[in-house]
N, C-alpha and C positions, 0 to 999 in steps of 0.2 A: 503740507507735504503729503504726497500720496501714501507713503508708508504709515504716516500717522492716521490718515483717514481710514485706511484698511484696518489698522489696529483698533481704533476706537469703535468701529462698527463690527468687529469680530473679537469681543473680549475673551470668550472662552478659548479660542485658538491661541491667543496671546498668553493666557494664564497656563495653558497646557505646555506651550513652548518653554516658558520659564520654569515650570515644574520639572521639565526634562533637564534643564540646566542644574536644578537642585540635585536631581538624581545622579547625573554624571559627575557633578562637582563633589558630592559626598563619596562617590566611587574613587575619584582622584585623590581625595584626602587619605583614604586607607591604602591606596596602591602606590602612591608616590614615595620613592626612597628618600631618606634624609641624609644629607651630607653637609660638610662645612662650606665647601666652595663647589662651583660647577665641576663636573667630571671632565677633566681636560687632559689631552695628550700633548705634552710639551714637545716642541720641535727639536728634541735633543736625543741623541744616542750616546751611550757610554760603552766603550770597548775596554774590557778589563783582561789583562794577560798576566798570569802568575809565572814568575821565573824564580823558583826557589833557590836561595843561597846567593843570589846575585846582588851586587852593590847597586846604588842608584845610577852611577855612571855606566855600569855594564847594561843595566836595564835600558837606559837612554839610548846607548849605542846599538845594542843588539836587538832590541824589541821595539822601543818607541819610534825611533827614527825610520826604520823601514815601513812600519805600519802607518805612520803619519804621511809619508810620501805617497803611498798608494791610496789612503783614505781621503786625501785632499782632493782627489778627482771624483769623489762621490757627487752625484747630481744635486743641485740646489743647495750645496753646503755654503754656509754663511761664515762660520768661524770654526777653527779647530784648536783645542786647548788640551794640553797633556801634563800629567804628573808622573815623573819617574822616581820611584822610591825603592828602598831595599825590597827585593822580592816581587815587586808588582809594578805594572805599567797601567795607568788609567788615562784613556784618551776620550775626550768629550767632543762630539760633533754637534754643532748647532746649525739648524736649517732655518730657512725662511718660514714665517708663519703661514700655515695653509698647506705646507708640504705633506705629502703622504709618507708618514714615518714608517709604516709597514713596508712600503716599497723601498724606502731609503735603507732600512735594515737589511732587506734582501740584497740590495746593491752593495752595501758595505760587506756583507758576508761573501759575496762573489769576489770582491776585490781582495779580501783577506786570503781567499783560496789561492790567489796568484802569487802571494809572497810567503805563504806558510812554510815553504821549504827553506826560506832564507832565515827563518827564526831558529834559535837554538833548539836542539832536540829535547833539552831538559825543560824548556818552557811549555807550560800547559796551553791547551787550545784557547785562543781568544774567545771571550764571552761577550756577546752583544746584548745590551739591556736598553729597553725603551723606558723613558721616564714619564709616568702619568700620575694622576692624583691618587692612584691606588698603591703607589710604591711605599707610602708610609704605613707601618703596621697598624692594624685596628687595635691590637692588644699585644703586649709583650709579657710572656710568662716566665717565671723563674722555677727551675727544677733543682732540688737539692736532696742528697741522701747521705746518711751516715752508715748505711748498711753495706758492708764490704762485699756481700754476695750479689748485689744488684749490678747488672751491666747496664749502665745508663744509656750507652749507645743502642743496645738492643731494645731497651724500653722505649726510647724515642722512635726508632725506625720501625718497630714492629707493633707498637701499641699506640703511643700518643699521637705521632704524626699522621698515621692512617685514619685514626678516629677524627682528628681535626679536619683533615682534608676531605673527609666524607661529608662534612657539613655543607649545606647549600650556601653558596656565596663565598666560601673560602677559596682563595687563589693558591697561595703557596705558604708553607711553613718553613721558615729559615732558622736553623739552629746556630747559636754562637757559643763557642767554647765547648762544643759537644765532644766528649772523650772518644777517641778513635783507637780501637784495638789494633795492635800490631804484634807480629812475631819478631822480636828484636834479637838479632845475631850480633853480639858485641865482641869484636875481635881484639885480642891483646896484641898491640903493635909489636911488642918485643918478641913475642912468640912467633908472630907472622914473619918478622924479619929473620928470625933464626932459621926458618924453612925457606926463606926467599920468596914469600908469597905476597902478592898485592891484593888489594881489596876487590878490584874488578875481576881478577882471576878466580877468587873465591866465589864471588857472586855468580859468575858464569857457570861454575861447577854446580852450585846449588840449583840454578835454573835447569841445568841439563838433567838433574835427578828429579825434577819436579814438573814433568810434562805429561799431558794427555794429548796424544796426536791422532787425528782421524787418518787411518792408513788406506782407506779406500773400501772396496767391497769384494766379496768372494761369492761366486756362484757354485752352489753344491746341489745338483739335481734341480728340483723345482724351487729351491730357496736362493734368494739373493741377500746375503748377509753383510752388514757393515762390519768393518774391522777397525778396532780402536786399540792403540798402544797405550796402556795405562802405566804411567811412571810417576804419578804424584805421590808425595810422602804421606803415609797414613796417620802420622802423629807427630807431635812436637818432639817426643823422644827419638823418633826416627831421624828428624833433622839433626838432632844433637850427635847422632852416631854416623852421619853421612861420611863416606870415605873421600879423602882428598889426596890427589897425587901431586907431589911436589915437582919442581923442575928437574930434580935429580932422580926422579922415579920412585921416591919413597912414598909409601901409602900411610897416611895418618887419618885420624878422625877429627871431625869438626870440633869436638869437645876438647881436643888437645890444644887448640888455639883460641877458642871462643866459648862464651856462655850463651845459651839460648833460653829465652823466656817470653811468655805472653804477657804483655803489659799495655798500658795506655801510652799512646804516642805523645812525645813532648811537643807542645804547640806554642805558637807565639801569640796566642789570644787567651785572655782570662776574663771570665764573667763573674761578677759578685752581686749578691743580693743579701740584705740583712747582715752586712759586714762579714759574709762568708762566701767562699767559692761555690759556684754552681754552674748551671747551663741556662742560657736564655733562649727562648723560642719566640720568634717574631711571626705573628699570624697576619698575613696580608689578605685583603679581600679581592674579589674579581671586580673589574672596572665598573660594571653596572649594578653591583650588589649594594644593598642597603647596609651601611656601616653599623647602624645601631642594631639591626636584626642579627647581623653576623656576630657582633659582640655578645649579645644575649645568648645566642646559640652556643658560642664557644664557652661561655660561663657555665651554661647548663651541662655541656658535655664534660667539662673539667670536673664538675661536682659529681658526675657519675663514674669517673675513672676509679677502678680498683687498683691502687698502687701497692707495691710491696711495703712491708713494715719499715718505719724510719725513713720513708721517702715522701717528700711533699712537693706539690706544685701549686703555685699561687700567682696572682697578678702582681706585676711589678711596674707596669705602665699601661695607660689606657688613653688612646687618642680620641675615643668617642665621647669622653666627658665634655670636652670643649664643643663638640658638635651638638650634643644634647643640650648643654647649658646655653649656648648661643642661640640655638633655634627656639628653645623655650623662652629665652629672654626677649628676642625680637618678636616672637608671636604674642607675648604679653604686651609688648610695645604697640603692636598692631591693634590689639583689642582695646587698649587704653586710648589709642588714637581715634579709633572708630567711635568710642563712647564720647570723647571730647567733641568730635565733629557733630554728633547727634545733639549734644547739649547746646552747642553754639547755634545750630539750626533752630532749635526750639526757642532759645533766648531771642533770636531775631523775629521769629514768626509768632511765637506764643500760641500756636494752634496745633493740636495733635495730628489732625488729618494731613495738613501740609508737611509737618515734620516727618510723619510716617512715610508719605509718598516720596519725599526727597531722600530719606534714609534708605529706601529700598535699593538705591544704586550701590550702596556699600557691599552688602552680601552678594548680590548678583554679579557685580563686576569682578569681585574676588573669586567667585566660583568659576566664572568664565576664564579667568587667568589660570586657575588650577587645572581646568580641563585642557587648556592650551599646553600647560606643562606636561600633562600626561601624554597627550598626542605627540608632542615634540620630543619626548624622552628626557625631559629635564628632571632635576631633583629639587626637592625642597631644601634650599640652602640659604646662606646669609644674603646673597645678592638677589635671589628671586623674592625672598621675603622683604628685603629692604626696598625693592621696587614697589611692592604692594603698600608698604608703609608710606612711601613718598606719594603714591597715587591716591591713598585713601581720602585725603582732604580735597583732592582735585576731581575725583570721580563724581562728586555730587554737584560740581559747579554747573554742569549743563542742566541738571535737575532743578537747581535753585533758580536759574534764569527762566526755565520753562514754567515751573510752578508759580513763581512770582508773577509772570505774565498772565497765566491762566487765572490766578486769583484776582488780578486787576480787572480782567474782562468780566468775571462773574460778579464782582462788586459793582460793575456798571449795569448789571441787570441782564446780561447775555446768558442764555441757557448753558448749563455746564458742559453738555456734549459739544455744542458748537464752539463754546469758548475754548475747550480743550484742543479741538482741531485747529481753530484759527490762531490761537495764541502760540501753539507749538510751531505751526507753519511760519508765523511771523518771525520767530526767533531761530528757526531751523538753520538758516544760512549762517547766522552769526555763531551759533554753538558748533556747527560743523567746522567752520573756519578756525575757531579757537581750539577745537579738539585737534585738528590737523596741524596747527602751529605747534602744539605740545608734542604730537607724534613726530613732527619734523626734527625735533632736537634728539629724540631717541634714535631716529633712523640711521644717522651716520655711525653711532656707536655699534650698531649691529655688524657693520663691515670693518670696524677698526681692527688693526693688527696689534701685535705685541701684548703686553700684560693688560692694556686697556681693553682690547677685544676679548682677551682670555676671561676676564671677570665680568665685564659690563655688557657682553653680548646678550646673555640671558636676562640681565637686568633691563636692557633696552627692549627686548622682545616682549617680556611680560608687562613692562610699563606701557608700551604701545597697545598691546592687546587689552589691557585693563581700560585704557582711555577709549578705545573703540567700543568696548563693551558698555562703558558709561554712556556713549553717544547713542548706541542702539537702545538702551534702556530709556533715555530721555525722549527719544522719538517714538517709542512704542509703549512700553509698560507705564511710563509716567502719565501720558495723556489718557491712557485707558483707565488706569486707577483713578485719576482725577475726575474723569467723566462719571464715575460711579460713587466715589467717596465724598467728593465735595458737595456742599449744600448750596442750592441756588439762593440768590439774594432774598427772594420773596419768602423763603422758608427758614432763613437764618434767624437764630435766636440772638438776644442781646449778648454781646461778648462779655467775658469775665472782667471784673474791675481791674485786675492786674494788667490785662491787655489794654484797657482804656488809659490807665495811668502811664504805662510804659510807652504806649503809642505816642503820647504827647511828647515824650523825650525824643523819640525818633523824628517826629515832625519838626521839633525845635532844631534838632541836629541838621535836618535837611534844609531848613530855612537859613540857618547860619552858614551852611555850606554854600547855598545859593548866593548869599551876600559876599562870601569869600571869593567865589568865582567872579562876581561882578566887580569887586575891588581889584582883583588881579588883572582883569581885562583892561582896566583903566590905569594900571601901574605896571605895565609890562617890563619896563626897564629894571625896576627893583627885583621882580621875580627872576629875571634873567641873571642879574648879578648874584642873587642867592644861589641859583643853580650852579653857576660857574664856581662859586666859593665852595660848594659841596664837592665838586669834581676835583678842585685843587686840594681840598682836605684829604680826599681819598688818595690822591697821588702822593702826597707827603707821607701819609700813614703807610701806604703800600711800599714805598721806596725805602723808608728808613725805620719803620717800626714793625712791619709784618714779615715774619720769616717764611721760608719755603722748605718743604720736606718732600720725601718720596711717598712712603706708606707709613702711617703711624705705627709705632711699636705696640704690640698687643700683650697685655698681661694675661696670659692663658694659664698662669700658675705653674709654669715649668721653670726649673732652675738648672741650668746647664753649666757645668764647670769642666773646662778642659785644661789639664796640667801637662806640661812638657818638661821632662827631665833632660839633662845634658845628653847630647847625641852619643850613642854607643851604649846607653843604659839597657840592660836586659829587661825583658817583660816582667820577670820576677821582682826585680828591684823597683820597677815602676809601680807594681802592685802594692808594695810596702808603703810607698809614699801616698798612693791613692787611699789606702786604708786609714792613714792618719787624717787625711782630708775628710773622708767619710765620717769618722768619729767626731771630728769637730762640728761638721754641719749638723749631724743628727743630734748632738748634744745641745746645740745652740739655736736650732730652728724647729720649734715645736709645731709649726704649721705644716710639717711634712706629712703626706699621706703614705707615699711609697716611693721607691726608686731603685736604681740599678747602676752598676759600674761596668765598663768594658775597658780593659787595658790591653795594649798590644795591637797586633795586625791580624785580621781575619784571613783565612786561606785565599779567598777570591775577592778581597776588597769589598765585601758585602756591605759593611757599614758606610763606606764612602757613597754608595748608591742611595742611601737614605739620609745623607746630610751630615754624618758624623766624621770627624777626623780619626785617623788611625795610624799607628806606627808603634814599634817596640817601646819607644820612650814616651809614648803618649797614653793618657788615660782620660776617658770621658765619664764624668759622674753626673747622673741625671736624677733629679727628684721632682716629684709633682706635689704641689701645695694644695691646701684647701681653697675653695673658690674665693675670689677677691672680697666678696661681701661678708666673709667669715674670718677675715684677718685684718689686722690694723696696718700691717706693712705691705707695701707692694713687692712684687718679685724682684724688681730692680733695686729696691732699698736693701733687701736681704742679700742680693748679689754684691752690693757695695760693701756690706759688712764682711762677707766672705773674703773679698779682695784684701782687706786689711790683714786678715789672718794668713793668707797665702804668701804675703810678702815676708812673713817671719820664717817660712820653711826654706832653708838654704838649698835643699836638693832641687827645688823647682826653679827651672831656668826661665820659662815663660808660662803664662796662664791667661785664660780668658773665662770670665764669669758673666753669664747673661741671664737675666730674668725676663721671660717672655713666653713664647709658645713654639715648641718644636714643630708642631703640625703646620702652623701658619708660616713660619720661616721656611720650612721645606717646600711648601706649595708655592709661596711667592718667589722663592729662589732669587732674592734680591741682592745677595752677597753682603759684604761688610759695608757699613755706612761710609767709611773712609777706606779707599783702596788705591794705592799708588803703585803703578806698574812700571818697572825699569826694564827696558829692552836692550839687549846687547849680545855679544858672542862669547866673551870670556867670563867664566864664572867668578873669578877673583875680582874682576872689575865690577861685576854686578853686585857682589858682596860688599865692595867698598862703597858704592853709591847707595845701596840699601841701608847701610849703617848711617850714612850721612842723613838720609831721609828720616830714618828712625829717630836719630838724635834731635832732628828739627821738630818732629812731631811731639817729642817729650816736652818741648817748651810751650806747647799750646795747652793751656790749663783745662779746657773743656773736652779734652780727649782722654780716653782710658783704654785699657786692654790693648796696648800697642804691640803688634806682633810682626816679626820679620821672618819670612820663610827660608831665608838663606843666611841668617845671621851667624851661625856657627857651622863648623865642620865636625866630623866625627873621626876618631882615630881608627885606622884600619891597616892591616898588614898587606903589603903589596909584594907579590912574588915576581921577580924578574928572572926569566929563563936565559941561560947562556946557550944560544943556538949553536955556536961552533962546538962547544963541548958535547952537546947533545948529538950532533952529527957524528962526532968521533965515536960515541957510544951506541950509535944506531937507535937513538930514542926519538920518537916522533913528538914534536912539541904539543900538537893538539891532543894526542893521547896522554901525554904527561900532565897537561893542564886538567884534563878530565879526571885523571886518577887523583890529583890533589883535591879536586872538588868532591869526588866520591869519598875520599878518606875523611874529609871534614864534614860533609853534609850527609853522607850515606848514599846507599843505592838500593833500589828495590830489586829483589831477586825472585820475582814471581809471587804467587798467591798460595796460601794454605787454606784448604777448604775444611770447614768444621760445621756440621749440622746445616748444610746448605748455604752457609755464609762464607764469603771469600775474605780472608784476612791477609793483608800484605806482609811479605817477609822483607824486613828492612835490615840491611847489613851496614854496620858502622863501627868505627873504632871506639873502644871504651873511653868515655869522656874523661875519666880520671887520668888517662894516659896521654891526653892531648891538652896540656895546660900552658905550654910555653912555646916560644918561637923555636926553641931547640927541638921540641917534640915534632913540630911541623917539618923541620929540616930533616928529621929522621924518617919521614914517610917514604915508602918504597915506590920507585918508579920503574916500570918494566920496559925493557928494550925490545926491538923487533926480533932479536935473536933468542928471546926467552929468558935472559938473565935480568936481574933487577939491581937497582942502585938507590942509595938514599938521595933524597931531593937535594941535600946540601952539595952534592957533587956536580949538579947541573943548574943550580939557581941560587939567588940571593933573596933574602927576605928583609924588607925595610918597613919601619913604622911610619906611615904618612897619614895625612888627613884627607878624608873624602866627604862628599856631600850626601846628606840624608835624603834630600829631595831636590829634583831638578824640574823646573816648570817651563813649558813652552807655550807660547801664544802665536798661533799661525806659523808654527814650525820654527820660531825664533826663541832662543833662551830668554827668560825673564825672571826678575825677582819681584816679589810682591810684599809691600809693607801695608798692613791693615790696622784699623783702629775702630773702636766704638765711640759714640758721642754721649756725653752727659745728657740727662733727660731735659734739662732746662735750656738747651741750645738747639737751634734748628740746623738742618743740613745745609741750607743756603749760606748761612753765615760761615760754617766750617769750610764749605767749598771755596769761598773767597780767600780764606786764610791759607788753604792748601795751595791754591794757585800762586799766591805770593811766594810760598816756600819753593815751589817748583821753578818759578821764574828766577829765583835768587841762586839756584845751583848751576854752576858752570859744568858743562858736559862735553865729552869728546863727540866727534861726528857719529860714531857708531852707537852711542848710548842715547836712548830716548826715554824721557820720563813723562808719563801721562797719568792723569787722574781717572780712575774707572770706578767700579763698584756702584753703589746706589746713586752717586752723583751723575754718572754716565746714564744710568737707567732713568733717573729723574729728567735729565735733559731730553732724552729720546721720547719719553712719555709726554712731557709738556709740549714738545714739538708736535707730536701726533694730536694731542688734545687741542692745541692751537688751531691746527688745520680743521679738526672736527668742529670747533667753535665757529670758524668762518663758514664752513659748509652749512651748519645749522642755521646761522643767521641768514644766509642767502635763501635757504629753503623756506624759512618762516616768511621772509619778505615776499618770495614768489607766491606763496599760498595767499597771503594778504592781498597782493596785487591782483590775483585771480578773483578774489572775493569782491574787492571794491571796484575792479575794472579800471583802475588807474594806477599810476606809479607814485603819486605824491602822498596820498593818505597813508599808505603803509610806511612811508618814510617818516611821517609825523609820529605815528605810533612807535616806530623804532627808536625815536629820539628819547623815549623813556627808558629804554633798555640799559644804557650806561649807569643809571641810578640803581639798578639791581646790583651791579658790581660795587658801586659806592656803598650801598647798604651792607653787602657782604664784607667788605674791607673794614667797615666800622664794627661789625659783629666780630670779626677776627681780633681786632684790637681790644675790644671789651672782654673777650673770653680767653684770650691767649692762644687762639687757634692759628695754625699755619696754613698757607696755601699749599696743599698737597694733592696727590692724585685724586682722592675722594672729593675734596672741596672743589677742585677744578671741574669735575664732572657735574657737581651741583650747580656751579655757575653756568655751565652749558645748558643744563635743564632749565634754569631760570629764564634763559633767552626765549624759550617757548611758552613760559607761564606768564611772565609779567606783561606780555603784549595782549593777553586776553581781556584785561580790564580796558585797555585802550581800544580794542576792537569793539567792545560793547558800547563805549562812550561815542566813538566816531560813527558807528553804524546807526545809533539812535539819533545822533545829531543830524546826520544825512536825511533820515526819515522825516524829522520835524521840519527841516528846511524845504523838503519836497512838499510838505503839507502847508507851506506858506509862512512859516515862522521867520522872523527876522534873524540875522546872524546871532546877535547877543542873546536874544530870547531863546533861540534854539539851543545854544550852548548851555545856558543856565538851566533850562527845563530838562535837557538830556542829563545833565549832571545830577540834578535833584532826583529825577526819576530812576536813574541807574545807581544812585549812591548805595541803597540798601543791598541790592544783589552784588555790587562790587565789594562792599565790606563783608558780606556773608561769604562770598567765594574766597576772599583773602583770609579771613579769620578761620574758616573751616580748613583751608590748606595749612595754615600755621598751626592750628590746634591738633590737626592730624599728625603733624611732624614733630610737635613739641615733645611728646614722650621720647622720641628718638634722640632729640638734642640733649635732654637732661638725664637720660638713662645712664647709669653708672654700673650696669651689670657686665657680664662676661662678653667680651668683644665690642664693648661700646666705643673703643678707640677707632673702629672702622666706620661705624655709622654716625657717631655723634657729630663729626665735622660736616657731614652731609646735612644734618638737621640744622646746625647753627648757620651754615652758609645760606640755606634755603629760607629760613625764617628771617634772617637779617636782610637779605636781598629783597624778598617779597614784601616785607613790611615797609621798608623804606621806599621801594619803587611804587607801591600802591599810594602812599601818602603824596609822593611827588606827582604821580600820574593824575590824581584828582585835580591838581592845579595846572600842571605842565601841559597836559593834552588839550584842555580847553583853550589855554593861552596860545599854543602853537596852531591850533585849528583856526583861531581868529586871525593870527598873523598871516598864515599861508592863504587863507580864504580871501582876505583883503587884497593880498598881492596878486592872486591868480583869479580874481573875480571875473575878469574879462575872458578867462579860459575855463569856464565852468565844466566843460566836457572832460578836462583833465583832472577835475577835482571831485565831482559828484557823479 
């Protein structure tokens, strides 16, 4: 080939070119950021709207419904899902993969502007959040103090948060359970009633005394001066003495009916660390930042903070540990794989020159991949590294074929320079075709959608680049180095004794293989029966003994316990139960490193955006364990132990304990393994069917953590207004309803400015005076004429049940029953059982029951992968047809591909591996790898027939001649991937199935290929001998 000829004749230029690759490759190693998975922007937007004091049904009716209607018209929207809870509406918009999420967010923002005036005035402005791989915090910090003189809020806002956000790569710092200072004006309802005052009247008076109004400007001579009316209160004492005019004209002071104090606002969220209350700070990184570098910088900055006495800040959770651990683990696997490959090469060749030249492909191909990653803006992550591990055994295949052929011609006495050029040219077409058949199976993955494309796009690009790099090396550097390092036959010394002895073994193996081919050519019927038997065996194993899964559960050392108290529980009572659970876990799980607890509901649903559940009656307890290799129990086993204890705590109504990885679960976003969605219109009907489904799931022994989002209702007081009576008393119903809300929830009456900081003035009734329904009925309601009446004169209060959460799917009400699966059962088996349950339930016309969750995602992903498999097979076939110039020989080679699947299924059975997303991709990759041996055999057989060999002689001679390179390429690929298959370090659950699938399929297919391809060649050649133009 011309490129080879140029390379061999210009060795210095070639060496300088590859020296440049070393230079830029080393630069890439130091510059590339590290992350767990590729940096991905999910096609999802989340719209969060806080409506303080509102019930779930009010949130649904007044916030969620109008927002859903308008947001459903967002361009390219695929699905819309919402959760209406007490105080907060969360709407999730899912778009087609490839959609411009920034543009979609702008479109959603414009649409929300159209309906914002339809939303309640008390509802906060809807917040639109994009979901990407940076949403999970790099580190979570705990802040605690016993110093009563320390203002935690000031410390966070003025010291800690600015210092952290100043760090290069830090995106946002989110605080959970941060104390918020308020000026609390607590009104005595009895004293207010005595003067006929309502809470909104008092609030408006305080606002009127606390104003700074720009009044315009005044020209005085040459001066143009601004005029400002200052009416703000100068101190808390001044608020206390503000004058209030009653409806009867009497002037009193605020102190006569209320107490005024500066305090921390009562919140519905509580954070705990070390079994004590505190504040949690979540530090998120920017999308392109290096997570490990950001973490180290945050750690360094925290160590430098000068905090007040008795105030501590420390790490309570760290998501970079799994990143660092998994990258180190797979990097180690890569190095071991490379070493195994080099050892295999030497064992076959037993010559250091040949082994060295072949092994050059490993570092240079990997450096080319790293340079590609740097140019493309990729990160060093699990999938890019996994691509390198998969490729490390294959990138020397081309070198093996070339070096073996060069050695053969040198042994025949041809000068090494000419031998390098001629031998490389002779095999150039074959290795180019085999390289492109491998690239062909990577190619469709680059354009795949959904989660397959999300994670395997970079895997495919790096895999294809690495293979192209190996081809470039085989056609340039390898013949150039061979022309200088190899010794011509006339100058060769006598080989080592070990070479002579082991060579006889190889020669004997080749001889026996030749005899086996000859026997098979004369006993074709027996061979065909054996092959059919293998296919039947694989079919039986696959249908009845091999399970299917979505994505393997990862033991990242995270222990997540979510407990749910009865609906209506306060956050303080929820915290008490959480404290019991904390104590049990910390006393019985010595493997714990650190952890934190969050109880209640955050102000803006912030925890929901990073995958946590939240509500007043919910608590999430998170612990991180020591790495898997430093403990005897898996996280899942520890979780099962905790479940036993939680069943003994009567206050806990539902619970869910999972051992795995928060970061992996959040990034994969795969939902519960079992998720049954019931669609209808009436909440009571949905509740009824959800209970039926829940009870049915409890009868399946391999399910656990069964949860029903609509199983119970919560008690609530419902105020029914008497509109006729209100009309008689000149009371506006809307104003009355607002005054009831203000009396119970409070109302903000402006801001108090202190040392440049604005503190809200919140007016509310004294909590001790509002304890019963009777107290509520005594709330004063003002009429349009200025008089006031107790609520009991115009309303009735009843105790009813309301829902704590109302879920919509595509604007329809739904109930969801979810469950986890025991580790010894696969998703496919569970899916079949669930379908039986769904089929057995009789439903009304308006009620629809479907299985979603991971089962639905698995079905979609497998469908996508099935299409990718078909496209890959067609591409490989087309490349081979172009190489051979006919349609028949590629078909012969492809008939060996099914045995790769057979081998993989046998490997699944022997190792207990399931067919999942990872192993399916490995099968696709095998389609481009297993044909390479067939290409070499068929190409060489064609060459020998053209040289005048008879059919059988050509088949046998080609087999014997190509046996060593075929075995070498197979075993180098297997040994390169073997460390991946047997590795049990952090995140091995992701890549181990890939290794097992590849090794099983490649090993079995190679053994079959060595017999099957010669037999098929003979059969088809004999049949089409009269049409040789279609064959050779």
